[in-house]
N, C-alpha and C positions, 0 to 999 in steps of 0.2 A: 504494500500500500504506500509506503514512503517513496518508493521509486516512481509510482504513478503520479503521486502528488508533485514530486519535483519535476517530472517530465512535462506535465500539463500546467504547472504553475497554480495549483489549487490546493485547498486543504485536504486533510485526510478523510473528512466526512464524505465528500462527493465520490471518490474512488470506492469507498466502502459501500455506498448506496448503489453505485453502478454494478458492482460485482456481487451484491447481496452478502457482503462479508460483515459479520457483527463487529461494531467498533469496540465493544467490551473485550472481545478476543484480541483485537489489535492492541489495545491499551493495557492488557494484562501484564503485570510484573510478577514473575515467579518469586515466591518467598521460600528461601532455603533456611532450614533450621540450623542454627549454629551448633556444630559438634565439637567445638574447641574444648569445652569442659569435659566431655566424655573422653576425648583424646588425651587430655592431660591426666585424667584419673587412670586410664588404661596404661599410659606410659609409666605412671608412678607404680602401679601394681606390678607391671612387667619388670621394673627396676628392682623392686623388693623381692620378687619371685622369678628369678631369671629363667628357670627351666619350665615354667608353666606355659602351656600352649594357649591358643585363643579360646578353646572350649572351657578350660578351667578358669581363665580370666573372665569369661562371660558369666560363669556361675557366681564368681565373687562380685561382679558388678550388679547382678540381679539381687544378691543378698543385701547390698547397700542401697537398693531402691532405684537403680538406674533403669529407665525404660528403654532398653536397647535389645535388639534381637541378635541372634548369633551371626547372621549374615553381615550386619553392620560392624560387629566386633571383628569379624574376619577381615573385612575391608580395611578398617582402621589399623588392624594389626599389621597388614601388609604395607599400608602407607607409612607407618612409623618404622618400617624395616626392623620389626622385632622377631622375625622368623629366624630360626637357627637351622643350619644345614645338618641333615641327618646322614650319618655314615652307614651305608648298608654293606655289611661284610659279604664277600663272595663265598659261596659254598664251594669248597675245593674238592670234596669227595662226595660220592653218593652215599645215602644212608636210608635206612628203613625206619618206620615209626615203631617205637617201643609200645608194648601193651600198656594202656592207660591204667593208672592206679584207681582204686574205687573213689568215687566222688565224696568229698567231705560234706556232710549234711547237718552238722551241729557245731556250736562253739566248743572249743577245747577238745574236739575229736582228734585234731592233728595240729601239732606245732612244727615249725621248721626253724633251723638255726644255721648260721654261716658266719664266716669271718671276713673282715675287710682290713685293708692296710692304709695308713696315711702317715704324715710326719708333722712334727711341731715346727715352729719357726726356726729353732736352732738346729734342725736336721734330725732330731731323735725320732725313731720310728714308733708308730702307734699301731696297736691292734684293736679292732672294733668288733665286738660280738653283737649280732643282731638276732632277735627272737620274735617271730610273728605267729599269729593265729591264722591258719589257712582258711577258716570259714568267715570270720568277721573282718579279716585283713588288718586287724589291730596290731600295732607294734607293742609287744609286751615288755620288751627291754632292749636297750642299747647300752652296752657297757664299753668303756674306753679304758685301755690299759697298755702298759709296755709289754707285758708278757702274760699269757694265759696258759694255765695247765688244765688237765682234765678235772682236777679237784675244784679249781676256780669256776669252771663251767658248771659243775654240779651245784656249787653254791648259788650261782645266779638262777639256775632252774628251781632250786628249793625256795629261793626268795620269791620268785614269781608264783610258784605253785602254792605258797602259803596263803595267798589272798584269794585264789580262784580254783585251787585243786590241780592235780596233775593231769596231763593230757592222756588220751587213749593211745596216742601214737606220736613218735618223735622222728622227724625226717632230718637227716644230717648227711654230710659227705664223709669221705674217708680220711679226713685230716687227723693228725695225731691227738689233737685235743678231744676229738669225738670217739676215738677208738681206745682211749685210755681206760684203766681199771676203775678209777673213781667214778667216772660217768656211767660205766657199765654197772657198777654197784648201786648207784642211785636209781638207775632205771629198773634194776632187778627188785630193789626194795619197794619201789612205788608201782610195780606192775606195768611199766611203760615199755613196750617193744620199740627197739631202735630200727628204723628203716633206712638203710644206707643206700645212697645212690651208686650207680655204676662208676667205676674209676674212669676219669676223663670224659664224663657225660654230665656237665653242669645243668643241661636242659632237663634232667630228671627232676630237679627241684626248681622249676621255672618261677614259682611265686617268690621264693626267697631271693633268687637272682634278680628278678625285676625290682623287688623292694630295695636290694642293695644298690641297684642302679639309681633309684630315686635318692637314697641317702648320699651317694657320691655326688650326683649332679646338683642337688638342692642344698646340701649341708656341707660336706667335706670340701668340695671344690670351691665353695663360696666363702668358707671360713678361713680365718687366720688365727692360729692357736699359739698363744705365747707360752703356755705351760700345760701340764696335764689337767689341772683343775679347770682352767679356762676351756679346754676342749670338752670336758665332761659337762660343764654348764651349758655350752652352746649346743651340744648334741642332744642333751635332754630337753632343752627348749624347743628344738626342732621336732623331737619325738612327740611332745605334747601338741604342737601345732599340727602335726600330721594326723594325730588321732582325733582332734577336736575341731579343726578348721579346714584343713586341706580337702578339696573335693576329690573323691575317688571315683574314677570312671566305672569300675566294676560294681559299685554300690549305687548307681544312679546319680553320681556326682554329689553324694552325701559323705560326710566324714565317717570314719569307721565307728566311732563311739556314738554317733547319732543315727546310724542306720538301723532299721527295725529288725535286728537279728536276735533270736532267743538266746539267753545266756543262763547257765545253771545258777540257782540261788537268787535269781532276780524275779521281779513280778513279770508274769507272762505278758507279751505285747497285746495290744488291742486287736480284735479280729480284723483280718484283711478282706477286701472286696476283690474278687477275681473278675477282670475285664479282658475282653478279647478285641483287638484292634488290628487293622492292617497298618503297616509302617508309614504309609502315606497319610493316614488319618491321625495317627498318634506317634510322632517320631521318638518320643521318650519323655522321661520325667523332667527334663530341662524345660520343655514347653509349659509345664505347670508354673514355673517361675515367671514365665512371660505373661501368664494370664491372671495370676493371683499374687498378693503380697508374699514376701519370702516366708514368713512364719506360717501363713495359711497353706502355702504351697508345700512346705515340709510336712505339715500334718496330713495333707491329702496324699502325698507320696508315700508316707508310712502306712497308710491304710489300703493302698492299691497294690494288687498283684497283676502285672500286665502280661498278657500272653499275645504275642504277635502271630498272625496267620502267616504261613509260608508263602513265598513268591508263587504267583499263579494259583494260590489255594484259597481265594476269598470264599469259595463255595463251602469251605469248612466252617465258616462263621454263620451261626443261625441267624444273626442280625441281617446278614446279606439276603437270606431267604425271605425274612419278614419285609425288607425293603422292596424286594421284587413283587411280593403280594400286594403291598401298598400301591406300587406304581400301576399294577394291572387293575385293581379294584377301585381305586380312588383318584389316581392322577392320570387316568387315560383320556382326559379331555382338557380343553383349554379353560383355565380359571382366571377370572378377570383381575383380582386384586389379592394382596397379601392377606388381608383380613378374611376374605372368603376362603383362601387356601387354609388358613389356620382353623376356621370353623369346620371345613370339610374333613380335614385330617383328624380333628378332635372327635367329630361325630363318628367317623369310621373306627377310631380307636375304642370309643365307648361301646359301640355296637359289637365290635369283635371281642371285647372283654366280657360283655354280658353273656355272649354265647359260649364263652370259655373255649375259643378256638385254639387249638394247639398246632404248632408247626410240625409237619410230617417230615422227619429226617429220612432222606432217601438213600443214605450211604451207611453201610456197616463199617466197622473199623477196618476190616479186611479190604473192602471195596475202596475205601479212602486211601489206604496204603498203596493199592495197585494203581490207582489213578495218579497219585503223587509220584510214583516211580516212573510212570509214562511221561509226565510233564517234563 
Protein backbone atom coordinates (compact mmCIF):
# COMPACT_ATOMS: atom_id res chain seq x y z
CA UNK A 1 0.00 0.00 0.00
CA UNK A 2 2.85 2.40 0.75
CA UNK A 3 4.31 1.85 -2.74
CA UNK A 4 0.94 2.61 -4.39
CA UNK A 5 0.52 5.74 -2.28
CA UNK A 6 3.98 7.02 -3.28
CA UNK A 7 3.50 6.12 -6.96
CA UNK A 8 0.18 7.98 -7.34
CA UNK A 9 0.84 10.72 -4.81
CA UNK A 10 -2.13 9.91 -2.57
CA UNK A 11 -2.66 8.79 0.99
CA UNK A 12 -2.86 5.20 2.13
CA UNK A 13 -6.65 5.23 2.46
CA UNK A 14 -7.42 5.42 -1.28
CA UNK A 15 -5.19 2.45 -2.30
CA UNK A 16 -6.74 0.43 0.53
CA UNK A 17 -10.27 1.26 -0.68
CA UNK A 18 -9.39 0.49 -4.31
CA UNK A 19 -7.91 -2.90 -3.45
CA UNK A 20 -10.42 -3.64 -0.65
CA UNK A 21 -7.54 -4.08 1.77
CA UNK A 22 -8.42 -3.32 5.45
CA UNK A 23 -6.58 -0.28 6.77
CA UNK A 24 -6.49 -1.87 10.21
CA UNK A 25 -4.38 -4.67 8.79
CA UNK A 26 -2.06 -2.17 7.11
CA UNK A 27 -1.65 -0.12 10.30
CA UNK A 28 -1.19 -3.13 12.59
CA UNK A 29 2.02 -3.07 14.62
CA UNK A 30 3.13 -6.47 15.96
CA UNK A 31 3.60 -6.60 19.70
CA UNK A 32 6.47 -8.82 20.74
CA UNK A 33 6.62 -9.92 24.35
CA UNK A 34 9.96 -9.11 25.90
CA UNK A 35 11.84 -12.27 26.80
CA UNK A 36 14.86 -10.58 28.33
CA UNK A 37 13.83 -11.40 31.92
CA UNK A 38 13.34 -15.10 31.18
CA UNK A 39 16.62 -15.17 29.23
CA UNK A 40 18.47 -13.64 32.17
CA UNK A 41 16.97 -16.14 34.61
CA UNK A 42 17.72 -19.05 32.28
CA UNK A 43 21.29 -17.85 31.92
CA UNK A 44 21.64 -17.58 35.72
CA UNK A 45 20.27 -21.09 36.29
CA UNK A 46 22.54 -22.52 33.59
CA UNK A 47 25.51 -20.78 35.21
CA UNK A 48 24.72 -22.27 38.61
CA UNK A 49 23.95 -25.74 37.19
CA UNK A 50 26.33 -26.10 34.27
CA UNK A 51 25.47 -29.70 33.39
CA UNK A 52 21.69 -29.22 33.30
CA UNK A 53 20.07 -29.47 29.88
CA UNK A 54 17.17 -27.36 28.68
CA UNK A 55 14.54 -29.82 29.94
CA UNK A 56 15.72 -29.71 33.57
CA UNK A 57 16.14 -25.93 33.37
CA UNK A 58 12.57 -25.73 32.03
CA UNK A 59 11.31 -27.64 35.09
CA UNK A 60 13.18 -25.26 37.41
CA UNK A 61 11.65 -22.24 35.65
CA UNK A 62 8.15 -23.71 36.00
CA UNK A 63 8.73 -24.28 39.70
CA UNK A 64 9.59 -20.60 40.06
CA UNK A 65 6.35 -19.59 38.32
CA UNK A 66 7.67 -18.60 34.86
CA UNK A 67 5.01 -19.06 32.15
CA UNK A 68 7.30 -20.55 29.49
CA UNK A 69 6.92 -23.73 27.49
CA UNK A 70 9.69 -26.16 26.71
CA UNK A 71 9.97 -25.01 23.07
CA UNK A 72 10.74 -21.44 24.11
CA UNK A 73 13.29 -22.62 26.66
CA UNK A 74 14.92 -24.77 23.98
CA UNK A 75 15.11 -21.80 21.61
CA UNK A 76 16.53 -19.45 24.26
CA UNK A 77 18.92 -22.19 25.36
CA UNK A 78 20.33 -22.27 21.84
CA UNK A 79 20.41 -18.47 21.44
CA UNK A 80 22.42 -18.17 24.66
CA UNK A 81 24.84 -20.83 23.36
CA UNK A 82 24.40 -22.92 26.49
CA UNK A 83 24.55 -26.28 24.72
CA UNK A 84 27.46 -28.59 25.46
CA UNK A 85 28.91 -30.96 22.89
CA UNK A 86 28.32 -34.58 23.77
CA UNK A 87 31.05 -37.07 23.02
CA UNK A 88 29.69 -40.33 21.64
CA UNK A 89 32.27 -43.10 22.04
CA UNK A 90 32.62 -45.41 19.09
CA UNK A 91 31.93 -49.09 19.69
CA UNK A 92 35.09 -50.89 18.67
CA UNK A 93 33.96 -54.48 19.15
CA UNK A 94 30.72 -56.28 18.65
CA UNK A 95 28.82 -57.42 21.70
CA UNK A 96 25.66 -59.21 22.65
CA UNK A 97 23.15 -58.19 25.30
CA UNK A 98 23.41 -59.78 28.71
CA UNK A 99 20.27 -61.28 30.23
CA UNK A 100 18.56 -58.51 32.19
CA UNK A 101 18.44 -58.66 35.95
CA UNK A 102 14.99 -58.83 37.57
CA UNK A 103 13.33 -55.42 37.73
CA UNK A 104 13.48 -53.63 41.07
CA UNK A 105 9.92 -53.16 42.34
CA UNK A 106 10.27 -51.64 45.81
CA UNK A 107 12.43 -49.30 47.84
CA UNK A 108 15.43 -50.93 49.56
CA UNK A 109 15.09 -54.01 47.37
CA UNK A 110 18.45 -53.32 45.74
CA UNK A 111 21.26 -50.87 46.45
CA UNK A 112 24.31 -50.21 44.31
CA UNK A 113 27.78 -48.97 45.28
CA UNK A 114 30.82 -47.77 43.40
CA UNK A 115 33.96 -45.67 43.78
CA UNK A 116 35.13 -42.49 42.07
CA UNK A 117 38.44 -40.63 42.15
CA UNK A 118 39.31 -36.94 42.39
CA UNK A 119 42.01 -34.68 43.83
CA UNK A 120 42.38 -31.78 46.26
CA UNK A 121 43.85 -28.41 45.32
CA UNK A 122 47.29 -29.52 46.55
CA UNK A 123 47.21 -32.63 44.37
CA UNK A 124 46.34 -35.22 47.01
CA UNK A 125 44.12 -37.99 45.67
CA UNK A 126 40.58 -38.52 46.88
CA UNK A 127 38.33 -41.56 46.86
CA UNK A 128 34.56 -41.07 46.73
CA UNK A 129 32.15 -43.87 47.73
CA UNK A 130 28.60 -43.56 46.33
CA UNK A 131 25.54 -45.57 47.43
CA UNK A 132 22.12 -45.32 45.75
CA UNK A 133 18.71 -47.00 45.96
CA UNK A 134 17.93 -48.44 42.53
CA UNK A 135 14.15 -48.05 42.94
CA UNK A 136 13.77 -44.53 44.36
CA UNK A 137 17.06 -43.33 42.71
CA UNK A 138 17.85 -41.64 46.02
CA UNK A 139 21.48 -41.01 46.93
CA UNK A 140 21.82 -42.79 50.27
CA UNK A 141 25.40 -41.78 50.99
CA UNK A 142 28.44 -40.15 49.40
CA UNK A 143 31.60 -40.52 51.48
CA UNK A 144 34.86 -38.74 50.71
CA UNK A 145 38.19 -40.02 52.00
CA UNK A 146 41.82 -40.61 51.14
CA UNK A 147 41.67 -44.39 51.57
CA UNK A 148 38.83 -46.88 51.90
CA UNK A 149 39.06 -50.43 53.17
CA UNK A 150 36.49 -53.19 53.17
CA UNK A 151 35.84 -52.47 56.85
CA UNK A 152 35.22 -48.78 56.17
CA UNK A 153 32.73 -49.66 53.41
CA UNK A 154 30.91 -51.96 55.85
CA UNK A 155 30.75 -49.11 58.40
CA UNK A 156 29.14 -46.80 55.83
CA UNK A 157 26.55 -49.45 54.94
CA UNK A 158 25.79 -50.08 58.61
CA UNK A 159 25.30 -46.35 59.15
CA UNK A 160 22.85 -46.09 56.24
CA UNK A 161 21.00 -49.30 57.19
CA UNK A 162 20.59 -48.09 60.77
CA UNK A 163 17.96 -45.57 59.66
CA UNK A 164 16.09 -47.57 56.99
CA UNK A 165 17.08 -51.22 57.24
CA UNK A 166 19.39 -53.34 55.12
CA UNK A 167 18.63 -53.93 51.43
CA UNK A 168 17.51 -57.24 49.97
CA UNK A 169 20.39 -57.14 47.47
CA UNK A 170 23.63 -55.21 47.05
CA UNK A 171 25.13 -54.69 43.59
CA UNK A 172 28.87 -53.97 43.42
CA UNK A 173 31.81 -54.43 41.10
CA UNK A 174 34.91 -56.56 41.69
CA UNK A 175 37.06 -53.92 43.38
CA UNK A 176 39.19 -54.94 46.39
CA UNK A 177 37.03 -52.85 48.75
CA UNK A 178 33.96 -54.90 47.79
CA UNK A 179 35.59 -58.34 47.75
CA UNK A 180 37.18 -57.99 51.19
CA UNK A 181 36.31 -60.13 54.21
CA UNK A 182 34.78 -57.34 56.32
CA UNK A 183 32.13 -56.43 53.74
CA UNK A 184 31.44 -60.11 53.14
CA UNK A 185 30.97 -60.60 56.90
CA UNK A 186 28.57 -57.63 57.14
CA UNK A 187 26.54 -58.96 54.21
CA UNK A 188 26.40 -62.44 55.77
CA UNK A 189 25.29 -61.18 59.19
CA UNK A 190 22.56 -59.00 57.65
CA UNK A 191 21.39 -61.57 55.10
CA UNK A 192 22.27 -59.38 52.11
CA UNK A 193 23.46 -61.23 48.97
CA UNK A 194 26.25 -59.51 47.03
CA UNK A 195 25.60 -59.33 43.27
CA UNK A 196 28.97 -58.79 41.56
CA UNK A 197 29.13 -57.42 38.03
CA UNK A 198 31.17 -59.19 35.37
CA UNK A 199 34.83 -58.10 35.22
CA UNK A 200 35.35 -55.38 32.63
CA UNK A 201 31.59 -54.81 32.19
CA UNK A 202 30.61 -51.56 33.98
CA UNK A 203 27.37 -51.56 31.99
CA UNK A 204 26.11 -54.35 34.25
CA UNK A 205 25.59 -51.62 36.88
CA UNK A 206 24.28 -48.92 34.58
CA UNK A 207 22.34 -46.98 37.23
CA UNK A 208 25.30 -46.41 39.54
CA UNK A 209 27.56 -45.58 36.58
CA UNK A 210 25.04 -42.99 35.38
CA UNK A 211 24.80 -41.54 38.88
CA UNK A 212 28.59 -41.32 39.12
CA UNK A 213 28.56 -39.41 35.85
CA UNK A 214 26.19 -36.86 37.37
CA UNK A 215 28.36 -36.59 40.49
CA UNK A 216 31.45 -35.99 38.38
CA UNK A 217 29.91 -33.49 35.97
CA UNK A 218 27.79 -31.49 38.43
CA UNK A 219 29.86 -31.67 41.62
CA UNK A 220 33.46 -32.88 41.40
CA UNK A 221 34.33 -31.18 38.10
CA UNK A 222 32.71 -27.92 39.23
CA UNK A 223 34.24 -27.82 42.72
CA UNK A 224 37.59 -26.60 44.05
CA UNK A 225 38.47 -28.48 47.22
CA UNK A 226 41.04 -26.89 49.52
CA UNK A 227 41.12 -29.75 52.01
CA UNK A 228 39.33 -32.97 52.90
CA UNK A 229 36.73 -31.30 55.12
CA UNK A 230 35.89 -28.76 52.42
CA UNK A 231 35.36 -31.58 49.92
CA UNK A 232 33.05 -33.44 52.31
CA UNK A 233 30.90 -30.36 52.96
CA UNK A 234 30.49 -29.50 49.27
CA UNK A 235 29.77 -33.08 48.23
CA UNK A 236 27.17 -33.51 50.99
CA UNK A 237 25.50 -30.21 49.98
CA UNK A 238 25.27 -31.48 46.40
CA UNK A 239 23.80 -34.81 47.61
CA UNK A 240 21.03 -33.02 49.51
CA UNK A 241 20.30 -30.85 46.46
CA UNK A 242 20.18 -33.98 44.28
CA UNK A 243 17.68 -35.71 46.57
CA UNK A 244 15.41 -32.74 47.27
CA UNK A 245 15.70 -30.24 44.37
CA UNK A 246 17.26 -31.65 41.21
CA UNK A 247 14.67 -32.82 38.62
CA UNK A 248 15.15 -36.51 37.76
CA UNK A 249 14.05 -37.52 34.27
CA UNK A 250 13.31 -41.14 35.28
CA UNK A 251 10.92 -39.90 38.00
CA UNK A 252 8.86 -37.56 35.84
CA UNK A 253 11.25 -34.66 36.56
CA UNK A 254 10.59 -34.85 40.30
CA UNK A 255 13.35 -35.04 42.93
CA UNK A 256 13.94 -38.55 44.35
CA UNK A 257 12.64 -37.69 47.82
CA UNK A 258 9.44 -36.04 46.53
CA UNK A 259 8.56 -38.75 44.00
CA UNK A 260 5.57 -40.90 45.02
CA UNK A 261 7.46 -44.11 45.77
CA UNK A 262 6.45 -46.41 48.66
CA UNK A 263 9.07 -46.79 51.39
CA UNK A 264 9.11 -49.21 54.33
CA UNK A 265 8.13 -47.75 57.69
CA UNK A 266 6.41 -44.72 56.18
CA UNK A 267 2.78 -43.82 55.66
CA UNK A 268 1.54 -45.40 52.41
CA UNK A 269 1.04 -42.95 49.54
CA UNK A 270 -2.34 -41.74 48.44
CA UNK A 271 -4.11 -43.94 45.90
CA UNK A 272 -3.14 -43.23 42.32
CA UNK A 273 -5.42 -42.77 39.32
CA UNK A 274 -4.55 -44.86 36.25
CA UNK A 275 -4.95 -42.95 32.97
CA UNK A 276 -4.27 -44.05 29.41
CA UNK A 277 -3.16 -41.51 26.80
CA UNK A 278 -1.46 -41.40 23.47
CA UNK A 279 1.86 -39.56 23.57
CA UNK A 280 0.57 -36.84 21.25
CA UNK A 281 -2.29 -36.00 23.66
CA UNK A 282 -0.29 -36.20 26.89
CA UNK A 283 3.49 -35.83 26.35
CA UNK A 284 4.37 -36.26 30.03
CA UNK A 285 4.15 -34.90 33.55
CA UNK A 286 6.05 -31.77 32.51
CA UNK A 287 2.90 -30.58 30.70
CA UNK A 288 1.12 -30.48 34.07
CA UNK A 289 3.49 -27.72 35.19
CA UNK A 290 2.53 -25.73 32.08
CA UNK A 291 -1.19 -25.94 32.93
CA UNK A 292 -1.21 -25.66 36.74
CA UNK A 293 0.73 -23.85 39.48
CA UNK A 294 3.84 -25.82 40.57
CA UNK A 295 2.44 -27.10 43.89
CA UNK A 296 -0.87 -28.18 42.35
CA UNK A 297 0.93 -29.79 39.41
CA UNK A 298 3.09 -31.80 41.81
CA UNK A 299 0.04 -33.03 43.74
CA UNK A 300 -1.66 -34.09 40.51
CA UNK A 301 1.50 -35.82 39.24
CA UNK A 302 1.76 -37.81 42.48
CA UNK A 303 -1.77 -39.17 42.02
CA UNK A 304 -1.51 -40.07 38.32
CA UNK A 305 -0.20 -43.31 36.89
CA UNK A 306 0.16 -42.64 33.15
CA UNK A 307 0.02 -45.48 30.61
CA UNK A 308 0.89 -44.51 27.02
CA UNK A 309 -0.63 -46.51 24.19
CA UNK A 310 1.99 -47.89 21.77
CA UNK A 311 2.61 -46.37 18.38
CA UNK A 312 -0.17 -47.24 15.89
CA UNK A 313 -2.03 -48.83 18.83
CA UNK A 314 -4.67 -46.20 19.62
CA UNK A 315 -7.31 -48.89 19.17
CA UNK A 316 -6.09 -50.38 22.47
CA UNK A 317 -7.51 -47.36 24.32
CA UNK A 318 -11.20 -47.79 25.16
CA UNK A 319 -11.57 -43.99 25.09
CA UNK A 320 -10.79 -44.04 21.36
CA UNK A 321 -13.69 -46.47 20.83
CA UNK A 322 -16.01 -44.21 22.84
CA UNK A 323 -14.99 -41.22 20.71
CA UNK A 324 -15.71 -43.13 17.51
CA UNK A 325 -19.21 -43.98 18.83
CA UNK A 326 -19.75 -40.32 19.71
CA UNK A 327 -18.77 -39.20 16.21
CA UNK A 328 -21.17 -41.68 14.57
CA UNK A 329 -24.19 -41.11 16.82
CA UNK A 330 -23.94 -37.43 17.72
CA UNK A 331 -21.41 -35.60 15.56
CA UNK A 332 -22.53 -36.98 12.19
CA UNK A 333 -24.18 -33.71 11.16
CA UNK A 334 -23.35 -30.02 10.99
CA UNK A 335 -23.82 -28.17 14.30
CA UNK A 336 -24.26 -24.42 14.18
CA UNK A 337 -22.62 -23.15 17.38
CA UNK A 338 -20.44 -24.19 20.29
CA UNK A 339 -23.35 -23.90 22.73
CA UNK A 340 -25.46 -26.22 20.62
CA UNK A 341 -22.54 -28.65 20.38
CA UNK A 342 -22.16 -28.73 24.17
CA UNK A 343 -25.90 -29.35 24.64
CA UNK A 344 -25.95 -32.14 22.07
CA UNK A 345 -22.94 -33.91 23.58
CA UNK A 346 -24.32 -33.54 27.13
CA UNK A 347 -27.70 -34.96 26.07
CA UNK A 348 -26.00 -37.86 24.28
CA UNK A 349 -23.86 -38.60 27.33
CA UNK A 350 -26.83 -38.46 29.73
CA UNK A 351 -28.95 -40.74 27.54
CA UNK A 352 -26.05 -43.21 27.15
CA UNK A 353 -25.41 -43.30 30.89
CA UNK A 354 -29.11 -43.83 31.69
CA UNK A 355 -29.17 -46.87 29.42
CA UNK A 356 -25.90 -48.08 31.01
CA UNK A 357 -24.36 -48.74 27.63
CA UNK A 358 -21.04 -50.57 27.82
CA UNK A 359 -18.22 -50.47 25.30
CA UNK A 360 -17.85 -53.81 23.57
CA UNK A 361 -14.18 -54.70 23.48
CA UNK A 362 -13.55 -56.59 20.27
CA UNK A 363 -9.99 -57.76 20.94
CA UNK A 364 -8.79 -60.43 23.31
CA UNK A 365 -5.30 -60.12 24.75
CA UNK A 366 -4.01 -62.69 22.28
CA UNK A 367 -5.62 -60.89 19.31
CA UNK A 368 -4.19 -57.57 20.44
CA UNK A 369 -0.68 -59.02 20.66
CA UNK A 370 -0.99 -60.53 17.19
CA UNK A 371 -2.10 -57.22 15.70
CA UNK A 372 0.67 -55.27 17.46
CA UNK A 373 3.21 -57.77 16.14
CA UNK A 374 1.99 -57.18 12.58
CA UNK A 375 2.11 -53.37 12.80
